[in-house]
C-alpha positions in Angstrom: 96.7 -25.2 18.9 93.9 -23.5 17.0 92.7 -21.8 20.2 96.2 -20.7 21.0 96.7 -19.3 17.6 93.4 -17.3 17.7 94.3 -15.9 21.2 97.8 -14.9 19.9 96.2 -13.2 16.9 93.7 -11.4 19.2 96.5 -10.2 21.5 98.5 -9.0 18.5 95.5 -6.9 17.2 94.9 -5.6 20.7 98.6 -4.5 21.1 98.5 -2.7 17.7 95.3 -1.0 18.7 96.3 0.0 22.2 100.0 1.0 21.5 99.3 4.4 19.9 97.0 5.4 22.8 99.6 4.1 25.3 102.3 6.1 23.6 100.2 9.2 23.8 99.8 8.9 27.5 103.4 7.9 27.9 104.7 10.9 26.1 102.4 13.1 28.2 104.1 12.0 31.4 107.7 11.9 30.1 110.1 14.7 30.8 111.0 16.7 27.7 114.6 15.3 27.8 113.2 11.7 27.5 110.8 12.7 24.7 113.7 14.1 22.6 116.2 11.3 23.5 117.6 9.3 20.5 116.8 6.0 22.3 113.0 5.7 23.0 111.9 4.4 26.4 108.7 2.5 26.8 108.2 3.2 30.5 108.5 6.6 32.2 111.6 6.6 34.5 110.8 10.0 36.0 107.1 10.7 35.3 105.9 14.3 35.5 102.7 16.2 35.3 104.4 19.3 33.9 103.0 18.9 30.4 99.4 18.6 31.7 99.9 21.9 33.6 101.2 23.5 30.4 98.2 22.3 28.4 95.7 23.4 30.9 97.2 26.8 31.3 97.5 27.3 27.5 95.4 30.2 26.1 91.9 29.1 25.0 92.0 25.5 26.4 89.0 25.8 28.7 87.1 27.9 26.1 87.6 25.3 23.4 86.8 22.5 25.9 83.5 24.2 26.8 82.7 24.7 23.1 83.3 21.1 22.3 81.2 19.9 25.3 78.3 22.2 24.6 77.9 21.5 20.8 78.5 17.7 21.2 76.0 17.2 24.1 73.3 19.4 22.6 73.7 17.7 19.1 73.6 14.2 20.6 70.5 14.9 22.7 68.7 16.4 19.8 69.6 13.5 17.6 68.4 11.0 20.2 65.0 12.7 20.6 64.4 13.1 16.8 65.8 9.6 16.0 63.6 8.0 18.7 60.5 9.5 17.2 61.5 8.6 13.7 62.4 5.0 14.6 59.1 4.6 16.5 57.2 5.9 13.5 59.0 3.5 11.1 58.8 0.4 13.2 55.4 0.8 15.0 53.2 2.7 12.5 52.0 2.0 9.0 52.2 4.9 6.6 52.9 5.5 3.0 56.5 6.2 2.2 58.0 4.5 5.3 60.2 2.3 3.1 61.4 5.3 1.1 62.2 7.2 4.3 64.3 4.3 5.6 66.1 4.0 2.3 66.8 7.8 2.4 68.2 7.5 5.9 70.5 4.6 4.8 71.7 6.7 1.9 72.4 9.6 4.1 74.3 7.3 6.5 76.5 6.0 3.7 77.2 9.4 2.1 80.7 10.9 2.9 80.1 14.0 5.0 83.2 15.7 3.6 81.3 16.0 0.3 78.9 18.4 2.1 81.6 20.8 3.3 81.1 23.3 0.5 77.3 23.3 0.5 77.2 23.7 4.2 79.6 26.5 4.1 77.5 28.3 1.4 74.4 27.9 3.5 76.1 29.2 6.6 77.5 32.1 4.7 74.2 33.1 3.1 72.4 32.8 6.5 75.0 34.7 8.4 75.8 31.7 10.6 79.5 31.5 10.1 81.5 31.6 13.3 78.3 30.4 15.1 78.1 27.5 17.6 74.5 27.2 16.6 75.4 26.3 13.1 78.1 23.9 14.3 75.6 22.2 16.6 73.2 21.8 13.7 75.9 20.2 11.6 76.8 17.8 14.3 73.1 17.0 14.7 72.9 16.3 10.9 76.0 14.1 11.1 74.8 11.9 14.0 71.1 11.7 13.1 71.1 9.1 10.3 73.3 6.7 12.3 71.1 7.2 15.4 67.9 6.5 13.4 69.3 3.3 11.9 70.6 2.0 15.2 67.4 2.8 17.2 65.3 1.3 14.5 67.2 -2.0 15.0 66.7 -1.9 18.7 63.0 -1.1 18.4 62.5 -4.0 16.0 64.1 -6.4 18.5 61.4 -5.5 21.1 58.3 -7.6 20.5 55.2 -5.6 19.6 53.1 -8.0 21.7 54.5 -6.3 24.9 52.9 -3.0 23.8 49.7 -4.7 22.8 49.5 -6.5 26.2 50.0 -3.2 28.0 47.3 -1.6 25.9 44.9 -4.4 26.7 45.6 -3.7 30.4 44.5 -0.2 30.0 47.6 1.8 28.9 47.4 4.2 26.1 49.9 4.0 23.3 52.2 6.7 24.8 52.0 5.2 28.3 52.7 1.7 26.9 55.8 3.1 25.2 57.0 4.9 28.3 56.4 2.1 30.7 57.2 -1.0 28.6 59.3 -0.1 25.6 61.4 2.8 26.9 63.0 0.8 29.8 63.9 -2.0 27.4 65.3 0.5 24.9 67.6 2.2 27.5 70.7 0.1 26.7 70.3 0.9 23.0 69.9 4.6 23.8 73.1 4.6 25.8 75.1 2.7 23.2 73.8 5.0 20.5 74.5 8.1 22.5 78.1 7.0 23.2 78.9 6.4 19.5 77.2 9.7 18.5 79.2 11.5 21.2 82.5 10.1 19.9 81.6 11.1 16.3 80.7 14.7 17.2 83.5 15.1 19.8 86.2 14.1 17.3 84.9 16.1 14.3 87.5 18.4 12.8 86.7 19.3 9.2 83.5 21.3 9.7 84.9 23.4 12.5 87.8 24.4 10.3 85.4 25.4 7.5 82.6 27.1 9.5 84.6 28.9 12.2 86.8 31.3 10.4 87.2 34.6 12.2 86.1 34.1 15.8 88.7 31.8 17.1 86.9 31.6 20.5 84.2 29.6 18.8 86.5 26.7 17.8 86.6 23.3 19.4 89.4 21.2 20.9 90.3 19.2 17.7 91.2 22.4 15.9 93.0 23.8 18.9 95.1 20.6 19.2 96.2 20.9 15.6 97.6 24.4 16.2 99.2 23.7 19.6 102.7 25.1 18.9 105.0 27.7 20.4 107.7 29.9 18.9 110.2 27.0 19.1 108.0 24.5 17.3 105.7 21.7 18.6 105.7 21.0 22.3 105.1 17.3 22.0 104.8 16.7 25.7 102.1 19.4 26.1 100.4 18.3 22.9 100.1 14.7 24.0 98.9 15.9 27.4 96.2 18.0 25.8 95.3 15.0 23.5 95.0 12.8 26.6 92.7 15.4 28.3 90.7 15.6 25.0 90.2 11.8 25.0 89.3 11.7 28.7 85.5 12.6 28.4 84.8 9.8 25.9 86.8 7.4 27.9 85.0 8.2 31.2 81.6 8.1 29.4 82.5 4.6 28.0 83.6 3.4 31.4 80.4 4.7 33.0 78.1 3.1 30.3 80.2 0.0 29.5 77.7 -2.5 30.9 74.8 -0.8 29.1 76.8 -0.5 25.9 77.6 -4.2 25.9 74.0 -5.0 26.4 72.9 -2.5 23.7 75.3 -3.8 21.1 74.1 -7.3 21.4 70.4 -6.6 22.0 69.6 -6.3 18.3 70.9 -9.8 17.6 68.1 -11.5 19.4 64.4 -11.0 18.6 61.3 -12.6 20.0 
């Protein structure tokens, strides 16, 4: 009975989590008449791809899609490189101030990023970087970096130092030992971290609204979705279709990395 109750509770949580996503996809394939019907339907009687065609052909869709992809991928890659070097320095080297550095990273991770909207705006304004994808990429890099450092530090701590020392005894230098021994073991952690960093940057909304003011072609998909309306009001079918397309890259990335992500999420729990 206890196991049955736990399974029922898990299924209830799963249903509450999945239902909004299911309703989004369902609305995207429903005809407009079914979306506006007084009695909701939970299965598309006459599915259609009309709303997807409307979303794709809407002005600016591909421009905003490209902007989102470019700034997110560049920011995540930069964060991975810098965070890997920082995590290696903290876990594998002894230097004065390492503890204070880790504490500062944890403090930055816990700070609400919305509190930095005004300072970041002032910096962008004074450096003539408003309406710039370069500034937006830098902000996304700043947002994802503390989390990436903290996570990779945990993964590196789970890899025994004796493996590197054994490789160095066999003739490898420190860099070669890291590349041939540590880096392959760290690959699941890198993939898991990159996925969570990608989702964070891909879904970011507030900084785009603040930093991209005049040049609308520099905006990203979250802002475009919030303003997806026509003269008759909100086209919910096309909006849900656009939201489904917006969620597709993160979903495909997760499906591609799911085995590595599962390994990476549990790797830090075992040490030795």
